[in-house]
C-alpha angles and dihedrals in degrees: 000000000000114000145178110217139186122221116201116200126206091260090058095250117131140212123201120201145151132250129197097169095090087218114128098186103043105049126069105155143295101235119147099285096203091049092051096040092054089070093062135063122228089253093052090052092057092076107025129162128182131186122224121199128182107228098178136006136184128168097212102032114148118231090252093050092048093050092046091052092045092053091046091053093044089057094041093053095037093232090147089063104097089220091057108028155357105251111120095185131090091038113247117250121191 
């Protein structure tokens, strides 16, 4: 199953990404780790929970369709706005 998911971090910021691995337990996003980690102290990272939600799924989605849906949901949820999320692409426009 190909999916677009939303990760919610403890600070309320989100990351939206896509997954084609069809593996629920092993994949929790490929956001820029240094960018995300800079928002948390060492102490905060010692007990850290994230929430993963599937926003869209389609068994036979093409790569182009999956990327189009991912970008649509990034813009819809505002996860490319640095105040709301961690997506760097597409570039945020006020």
